[in-house]
TORKOL-4160 file (C-alpha; in steps of 0.2 Angstrom, whole numbers, padded with zeros to 4 digits, m for minus):
304
<pt num="1" X="m0076" Y="0270" Z="0565"/>
<pt num="2" X="m0075" Y="0289" Z="0567"/>
<pt num="3" X="m0064" Y="0292" Z="0552"/>
<pt num="4" X="m0078" Y="0295" Z="0539"/>
<pt num="5" X="m0087" Y="0307" Z="0549"/>
<pt num="6" X="m0071" Y="0318" Z="0552"/>
<pt num="7" X="m0068" Y="0318" Z="0534"/>
<pt num="8" X="m0086" Y="0323" Z="0530"/>
<pt num="9" X="m0085" Y="0338" Z="0542"/>
<pt num="10" X="m0068" Y="0343" Z="0535"/>
<pt num="11" X="m0075" Y="0343" Z="0517"/>
<pt num="12" X="m0090" Y="0353" Z="0522"/>
<pt num="13" X="m0079" Y="0366" Z="0532"/>
<pt num="14" X="m0068" Y="0368" Z="0517"/>
<pt num="15" X="m0083" Y="0372" Z="0506"/>
<pt num="16" X="m0088" Y="0386" Z="0518"/>
<pt num="17" X="m0071" Y="0394" Z="0516"/>
<pt num="18" X="m0068" Y="0393" Z="0497"/>
<pt num="19" X="m0067" Y="0409" Z="0487"/>
<pt num="20" X="m0083" Y="0414" Z="0477"/>
<pt num="21" X="m0077" Y="0409" Z="0460"/>
<pt num="22" X="m0072" Y="0392" Z="0466"/>
<pt num="23" X="m0089" Y="0390" Z="0476"/>
<pt num="24" X="m0097" Y="0393" Z="0459"/>
<pt num="25" X="m0087" Y="0380" Z="0451"/>
<pt num="26" X="m0091" Y="0368" Z="0465"/>
<pt num="27" X="m0110" Y="0372" Z="0464"/>
<pt num="28" X="m0110" Y="0366" Z="0446"/>
<pt num="29" X="m0100" Y="0350" Z="0451"/>
<pt num="30" X="m0110" Y="0346" Z="0466"/>
<pt num="31" X="m0128" Y="0350" Z="0460"/>
<pt num="32" X="m0131" Y="0335" Z="0448"/>
<pt num="33" X="m0141" Y="0321" Z="0456"/>
<pt num="34" X="m0133" Y="0305" Z="0463"/>
<pt num="35" X="m0134" Y="0291" Z="0450"/>
<pt num="36" X="m0124" Y="0275" Z="0453"/>
<pt num="37" X="m0111" Y="0268" Z="0441"/>
<pt num="38" X="m0110" Y="0274" Z="0424"/>
<pt num="39" X="m0119" Y="0267" Z="0410"/>
<pt num="40" X="m0104" Y="0257" Z="0406"/>
<pt num="41" X="m0104" Y="0250" Z="0424"/>
<pt num="42" X="m0122" Y="0245" Z="0424"/>
<pt num="43" X="m0120" Y="0237" Z="0407"/>
<pt num="44" X="m0105" Y="0227" Z="0413"/>
<pt num="45" X="m0116" Y="0220" Z="0428"/>
<pt num="46" X="m0130" Y="0216" Z="0416"/>
<pt num="47" X="m0118" Y="0206" Z="0404"/>
<pt num="48" X="m0111" Y="0197" Z="0419"/>
<pt num="49" X="m0128" Y="0192" Z="0425"/>
<pt num="50" X="m0133" Y="0186" Z="0408"/>
<pt num="51" X="m0118" Y="0174" Z="0408"/>
<pt num="52" X="m0125" Y="0164" Z="0423"/>
<pt num="53" X="m0144" Y="0164" Z="0420"/>
<pt num="54" X="m0153" Y="0147" Z="0421"/>
<pt num="55" X="m0164" Y="0142" Z="0407"/>
<pt num="56" X="m0180" Y="0147" Z="0418"/>
<pt num="57" X="m0173" Y="0164" Z="0421"/>
<pt num="58" X="m0168" Y="0167" Z="0403"/>
<pt num="59" X="m0186" Y="0163" Z="0398"/>
<pt num="60" X="m0193" Y="0174" Z="0412"/>
<pt num="61" X="m0182" Y="0188" Z="0407"/>
<pt num="62" X="m0187" Y="0186" Z="0388"/>
<pt num="63" X="m0205" Y="0186" Z="0393"/>
<pt num="64" X="m0204" Y="0203" Z="0402"/>
<pt num="65" X="m0191" Y="0212" Z="0391"/>
<pt num="66" X="m0194" Y="0204" Z="0374"/>
<pt num="67" X="m0178" Y="0206" Z="0364"/>
<pt num="68" X="m0170" Y="0218" Z="0376"/>
<pt num="69" X="m0155" Y="0211" Z="0386"/>
<pt num="70" X="m0152" Y="0215" Z="0404"/>
<pt num="71" X="m0137" Y="0226" Z="0399"/>
<pt num="72" X="m0148" Y="0236" Z="0387"/>
<pt num="73" X="m0161" Y="0240" Z="0401"/>
<pt num="74" X="m0148" Y="0242" Z="0415"/>
<pt num="75" X="m0148" Y="0261" Z="0414"/>
<pt num="76" X="m0167" Y="0263" Z="0411"/>
<pt num="77" X="m0170" Y="0268" Z="0429"/>
<pt num="78" X="m0158" Y="0283" Z="0428"/>
<pt num="79" X="m0166" Y="0288" Z="0411"/>
<pt num="80" X="m0184" Y="0289" Z="0418"/>
<pt num="81" X="m0179" Y="0297" Z="0434"/>
<pt num="82" X="m0182" Y="0315" Z="0429"/>
<pt num="83" X="m0200" Y="0310" Z="0424"/>
<pt num="84" X="m0202" Y="0299" Z="0439"/>
<pt num="85" X="m0196" Y="0310" Z="0454"/>
<pt num="86" X="m0204" Y="0298" Z="0466"/>
<pt num="87" X="m0190" Y="0285" Z="0462"/>
<pt num="88" X="m0176" Y="0297" Z="0466"/>
<pt num="89" X="m0174" Y="0290" Z="0485"/>
<pt num="90" X="m0174" Y="0272" Z="0478"/>
<pt num="91" X="m0156" Y="0274" Z="0471"/>
<pt num="92" X="m0148" Y="0275" Z="0488"/>
<pt num="93" X="m0149" Y="0271" Z="0507"/>
<pt num="94" X="m0141" Y="0281" Z="0521"/>
<pt num="95" X="m0133" Y="0275" Z="0537"/>
<pt num="96" X="m0126" Y="0283" Z="0552"/>
<pt num="97" X="m0109" Y="0292" Z="0552"/>
<pt num="98" X="m0102" Y="0282" Z="0567"/>
<pt num="99" X="m0109" Y="0265" Z="0564"/>
<pt num="100" X="m0106" Y="0252" Z="0551"/>
<pt num="101" X="m0122" Y="0243" Z="0552"/>
<pt num="102" X="m0138" Y="0253" Z="0548"/>
<pt num="103" X="m0152" Y="0253" Z="0560"/>
<pt num="104" X="m0169" Y="0246" Z="0556"/>
<pt num="105" X="m0176" Y="0264" Z="0554"/>
<pt num="106" X="m0163" Y="0268" Z="0541"/>
<pt num="107" X="m0169" Y="0254" Z="0530"/>
<pt num="108" X="m0188" Y="0257" Z="0532"/>
<pt num="109" X="m0190" Y="0275" Z="0527"/>
<pt num="110" X="m0207" Y="0279" Z="0521"/>
<pt num="111" X="m0201" Y="0286" Z="0504"/>
<pt num="112" X="m0191" Y="0270" Z="0501"/>
<pt num="113" X="m0173" Y="0267" Z="0498"/>
<pt num="114" X="m0162" Y="0256" Z="0487"/>
<pt num="115" X="m0164" Y="0242" Z="0500"/>
<pt num="116" X="m0183" Y="0242" Z="0500"/>
<pt num="117" X="m0183" Y="0244" Z="0481"/>
<pt num="118" X="m0173" Y="0228" Z="0478"/>
<pt num="119" X="m0185" Y="0219" Z="0489"/>
<pt num="120" X="m0201" Y="0227" Z="0482"/>
<pt num="121" X="m0197" Y="0226" Z="0464"/>
<pt num="122" X="m0191" Y="0208" Z="0466"/>
<pt num="123" X="m0209" Y="0204" Z="0472"/>
<pt num="124" X="m0217" Y="0214" Z="0458"/>
<pt num="125" X="m0207" Y="0206" Z="0444"/>
<pt num="126" X="m0216" Y="0189" Z="0447"/>
<pt num="127" X="m0232" Y="0195" Z="0454"/>
<pt num="128" X="m0245" Y="0187" Z="0442"/>
<pt num="129" X="m0258" Y="0199" Z="0448"/>
<pt num="130" X="m0249" Y="0213" Z="0439"/>
<pt num="131" X="m0251" Y="0218" Z="0421"/>
<pt num="132" X="m0236" Y="0213" Z="0410"/>
<pt num="133" X="m0230" Y="0231" Z="0408"/>
<pt num="134" X="m0229" Y="0234" Z="0427"/>
<pt num="135" X="m0219" Y="0217" Z="0429"/>
<pt num="136" X="m0208" Y="0223" Z="0415"/>
<pt num="137" X="m0205" Y="0239" Z="0423"/>
<pt num="138" X="m0202" Y="0231" Z="0440"/>
<pt num="139" X="m0188" Y="0219" Z="0432"/>
<pt num="140" X="m0179" Y="0234" Z="0424"/>
<pt num="141" X="m0180" Y="0243" Z="0441"/>
<pt num="142" X="m0173" Y="0228" Z="0450"/>
<pt num="143" X="m0159" Y="0226" Z="0438"/>
<pt num="144" X="m0154" Y="0244" Z="0441"/>
<pt num="145" X="m0156" Y="0245" Z="0459"/>
<pt num="146" X="m0147" Y="0229" Z="0464"/>
<pt num="147" X="m0132" Y="0236" Z="0454"/>
<pt num="148" X="m0134" Y="0253" Z="0463"/>
<pt num="149" X="m0133" Y="0245" Z="0480"/>
<pt num="150" X="m0115" Y="0239" Z="0476"/>
<pt num="151" X="m0108" Y="0256" Z="0473"/>
<pt num="152" X="m0102" Y="0260" Z="0491"/>
<pt num="153" X="m0107" Y="0278" Z="0491"/>
<pt num="154" X="m0125" Y="0273" Z="0488"/>
<pt num="155" X="m0124" Y="0266" Z="0505"/>
<pt num="156" X="m0116" Y="0281" Z="0513"/>
<pt num="157" X="m0121" Y="0296" Z="0524"/>
<pt num="158" X="m0135" Y="0308" Z="0522"/>
<pt num="159" X="m0124" Y="0322" Z="0530"/>
<pt num="160" X="m0114" Y="0323" Z="0514"/>
<pt num="161" X="m0127" Y="0316" Z="0502"/>
<pt num="162" X="m0116" Y="0300" Z="0498"/>
<pt num="163" X="m0101" Y="0310" Z="0494"/>
<pt num="164" X="m0110" Y="0322" Z="0483"/>
<pt num="165" X="m0104" Y="0337" Z="0495"/>
<pt num="166" X="m0086" Y="0331" Z="0496"/>
<pt num="167" X="m0075" Y="0341" Z="0483"/>
<pt num="168" X="m0061" Y="0332" Z="0475"/>
<pt num="169" X="m0049" Y="0336" Z="0461"/>
<pt num="170" X="m0048" Y="0323" Z="0447"/>
<pt num="171" X="m0037" Y="0326" Z="0431"/>
<pt num="172" X="m0037" Y="0345" Z="0435"/>
<pt num="173" X="m0055" Y="0346" Z="0437"/>
<pt num="174" X="m0065" Y="0350" Z="0453"/>
<pt num="175" X="m0079" Y="0336" Z="0454"/>
<pt num="176" X="m0086" Y="0327" Z="0469"/>
<pt num="177" X="m0082" Y="0311" Z="0476"/>
<pt num="178" X="m0098" Y="0303" Z="0472"/>
<pt num="179" X="m0096" Y="0307" Z="0454"/>
<pt num="180" X="m0079" Y="0300" Z="0453"/>
<pt num="181" X="m0086" Y="0283" Z="0460"/>
<pt num="182" X="m0101" Y="0283" Z="0449"/>
<pt num="183" X="m0091" Y="0286" Z="0433"/>
<pt num="184" X="m0072" Y="0291" Z="0433"/>
<pt num="185" X="m0066" Y="0276" Z="0443"/>
<pt num="186" X="m0070" Y="0265" Z="0428"/>
<pt num="187" X="m0060" Y="0276" Z="0416"/>
<pt num="188" X="m0046" Y="0264" Z="0414"/>
<pt num="189" X="m0056" Y="0249" Z="0409"/>
<pt num="190" X="m0068" Y="0259" Z="0398"/>
<pt num="191" X="m0053" Y="0266" Z="0388"/>
<pt num="192" X="m0048" Y="0248" Z="0384"/>
<pt num="193" X="m0065" Y="0238" Z="0383"/>
<pt num="194" X="m0083" Y="0240" Z="0379"/>
<pt num="195" X="m0095" Y="0234" Z="0392"/>
<pt num="196" X="m0097" Y="0217" Z="0385"/>
<pt num="197" X="m0078" Y="0214" Z="0383"/>
<pt num="198" X="m0075" Y="0220" Z="0401"/>
<pt num="199" X="m0089" Y="0209" Z="0408"/>
<pt num="200" X="m0079" Y="0194" Z="0400"/>
<pt num="201" X="m0063" Y="0200" Z="0408"/>
<pt num="202" X="m0071" Y="0201" Z="0425"/>
<pt num="203" X="m0080" Y="0184" Z="0423"/>
<pt num="204" X="m0063" Y="0176" Z="0419"/>
<pt num="205" X="m0054" Y="0185" Z="0433"/>
<pt num="206" X="m0065" Y="0177" Z="0447"/>
<pt num="207" X="m0067" Y="0158" Z="0449"/>
<pt num="208" X="m0084" Y="0150" Z="0449"/>
<pt num="209" X="m0082" Y="0146" Z="0467"/>
<pt num="210" X="m0079" Y="0165" Z="0471"/>
<pt num="211" X="m0095" Y="0170" Z="0462"/>
<pt num="212" X="m0105" Y="0156" Z="0471"/>
<pt num="213" X="m0099" Y="0163" Z="0488"/>
<pt num="214" X="m0104" Y="0180" Z="0483"/>
<pt num="215" X="m0121" Y="0174" Z="0477"/>
<pt num="216" X="m0123" Y="0164" Z="0493"/>
<pt num="217" X="m0124" Y="0180" Z="0503"/>
<pt num="218" X="m0142" Y="0182" Z="0499"/>
<pt num="219" X="m0149" Y="0195" Z="0511"/>
<pt num="220" X="m0148" Y="0213" Z="0504"/>
<pt num="221" X="m0145" Y="0219" Z="0521"/>
<pt num="222" X="m0128" Y="0211" Z="0521"/>
<pt num="223" X="m0124" Y="0219" Z="0504"/>
<pt num="224" X="m0128" Y="0236" Z="0512"/>
<pt num="225" X="m0115" Y="0232" Z="0526"/>
<pt num="226" X="m0103" Y="0225" Z="0514"/>
<pt num="227" X="m0103" Y="0241" Z="0503"/>
<pt num="228" X="m0102" Y="0253" Z="0519"/>
<pt num="229" X="m0087" Y="0243" Z="0525"/>
<pt num="230" X="m0077" Y="0251" Z="0511"/>
<pt num="231" X="m0082" Y="0268" Z="0517"/>
<pt num="232" X="m0076" Y="0265" Z="0535"/>
<pt num="233" X="m0059" Y="0258" Z="0528"/>
<pt num="234" X="m0052" Y="0272" Z="0519"/>
<pt num="235" X="m0063" Y="0276" Z="0504"/>
<pt num="236" X="m0063" Y="0295" Z="0507"/>
<pt num="237" X="m0047" Y="0302" Z="0501"/>
<pt num="238" X="m0037" Y="0313" Z="0513"/>
<pt num="239" X="m0034" Y="0331" Z="0509"/>
<pt num="240" X="m0017" Y="0336" Z="0503"/>
<pt num="241" X="m0007" Y="0352" Z="0507"/>
<pt num="242" X="0001" Y="0352" Z="0490"/>
<pt num="243" X="m0016" Y="0355" Z="0483"/>
<pt num="244" X="m0021" Y="0368" Z="0494"/>
<pt num="245" X="m0033" Y="0383" Z="0490"/>
<pt num="246" X="m0027" Y="0401" Z="0491"/>
<pt num="247" X="m0033" Y="0400" Z="0509"/>
<pt num="248" X="m0021" Y="0387" Z="0512"/>
<pt num="249" X="m0034" Y="0374" Z="0515"/>
<pt num="250" X="m0030" Y="0356" Z="0509"/>
<pt num="251" X="m0040" Y="0348" Z="0495"/>
<pt num="252" X="m0041" Y="0329" Z="0491"/>
<pt num="253" X="m0034" Y="0324" Z="0475"/>
<pt num="254" X="m0039" Y="0308" Z="0466"/>
<pt num="255" X="m0022" Y="0302" Z="0458"/>
<pt num="256" X="m0015" Y="0286" Z="0451"/>
<pt num="257" X="m0011" Y="0280" Z="0469"/>
<pt num="258" X="m0030" Y="0281" Z="0474"/>
<pt num="259" X="m0036" Y="0273" Z="0458"/>
<pt num="260" X="m0023" Y="0259" Z="0460"/>
<pt num="261" X="m0031" Y="0254" Z="0477"/>
<pt num="262" X="m0049" Y="0258" Z="0474"/>
<pt num="263" X="m0052" Y="0254" Z="0455"/>
<pt num="264" X="m0050" Y="0235" Z="0459"/>
<pt num="265" X="m0063" Y="0237" Z="0473"/>
<pt num="266" X="m0075" Y="0245" Z="0461"/>
<pt num="267" X="m0072" Y="0231" Z="0449"/>
<pt num="268" X="m0075" Y="0218" Z="0463"/>
<pt num="269" X="m0092" Y="0226" Z="0467"/>
<pt num="270" X="m0097" Y="0225" Z="0448"/>
<pt num="271" X="m0093" Y="0207" Z="0449"/>
<pt num="272" X="m0102" Y="0204" Z="0465"/>
<pt num="273" X="m0117" Y="0213" Z="0458"/>
<pt num="274" X="m0117" Y="0203" Z="0442"/>
<pt num="275" X="m0116" Y="0186" Z="0452"/>
<pt num="276" X="m0130" Y="0192" Z="0464"/>
<pt num="277" X="m0141" Y="0198" Z="0450"/>
<pt num="278" X="m0140" Y="0181" Z="0441"/>
<pt num="279" X="m0144" Y="0172" Z="0457"/>
<pt num="280" X="m0159" Y="0183" Z="0461"/>
<pt num="281" X="m0166" Y="0181" Z="0444"/>
<pt num="282" X="m0163" Y="0162" Z="0444"/>
<pt num="283" X="m0173" Y="0160" Z="0460"/>
<pt num="284" X="m0186" Y="0173" Z="0455"/>
<pt num="285" X="m0191" Y="0164" Z="0439"/>
<pt num="286" X="m0188" Y="0146" Z="0445"/>
<pt num="287" X="m0199" Y="0148" Z="0460"/>
<pt num="288" X="m0210" Y="0162" Z="0453"/>
<pt num="289" X="m0208" Y="0171" Z="0470"/>
<pt num="290" X="m0196" Y="0182" Z="0478"/>
<pt num="291" X="m0181" Y="0175" Z="0487"/>
<pt num="292" X="m0181" Y="0190" Z="0499"/>
<pt num="293" X="m0192" Y="0195" Z="0513"/>
<pt num="294" X="m0205" Y="0208" Z="0509"/>
<pt num="295" X="m0200" Y="0226" Z="0510"/>
<pt num="296" X="m0202" Y="0235" Z="0527"/>
<pt num="297" X="m0213" Y="0248" Z="0519"/>
<pt num="298" X="m0229" Y="0249" Z="0508"/>
<pt num="299" X="m0222" Y="0247" Z="0491"/>
<pt num="300" X="m0220" Y="0255" Z="0479"/>
<pt num="301" X="m0220" Y="0272" Z="0488"/>
<pt num="302" X="m0226" Y="0281" Z="0473"/>
<pt num="303" X="m0243" Y="0272" Z="0474"/>
<pt num="304" X="m0247" Y="0276" Z="0492"/>
């Protein structure tokens, strides 16, 4: 259980020792805000969910989104984030370096996190007391944040900002581990398929019984633990001496061997998110109430 924390400390110590030029390169690479999944990944999850919607859910989604599909609105929360800075903390949840399971306090921060966002926006999506525009926004946020919760580094550590402070080399470029997991880990399927096509590939890959098993895990707390388990089981790549800096400090390199192991994990998480999004929307619009408990904080934080 201590491996991730050691890797975080190692990565941070390397940053302190890099030459000035490389530090400038890293600053550019590490300064962008953490998103989650690329537009491609979010659209794949939206397409997957649309395949398993019930008639009631299709009608409810159409009422709130009009002619827009789940895939089309899946990236909206990232698009509005610069103008809605209060939503930035809602894209991730942090847990302790030395424990797999987050504590109650980790899930109940006053500014919110992706866990409370899923709970809160599920409620708001079917709250008849809210005007349609707010319910529509809530649904778009829910689609996005449920997907975010399945990117493992969005359930990571505050100490390295979910891998944003961990430098890696990918295809000869210095980037950060979070950026790799948001986007580059899906380079191979994106080069072969568009998002709808790849959703069809994933839907065919997994049996209906597998999708049902994922959907039956209905507590978002369990999704957080599930995502974090990958971090504690080797997701952080180990530095290599053959990629050392001039100071002879090893640097982690994302190569084909890493992708061979972890790309299937990323694809599995996309498929799980699609199945759980469909299940959530089906229950939301069939019962006109959230299938989840209420968020542990006053929600949404921006309206406090």
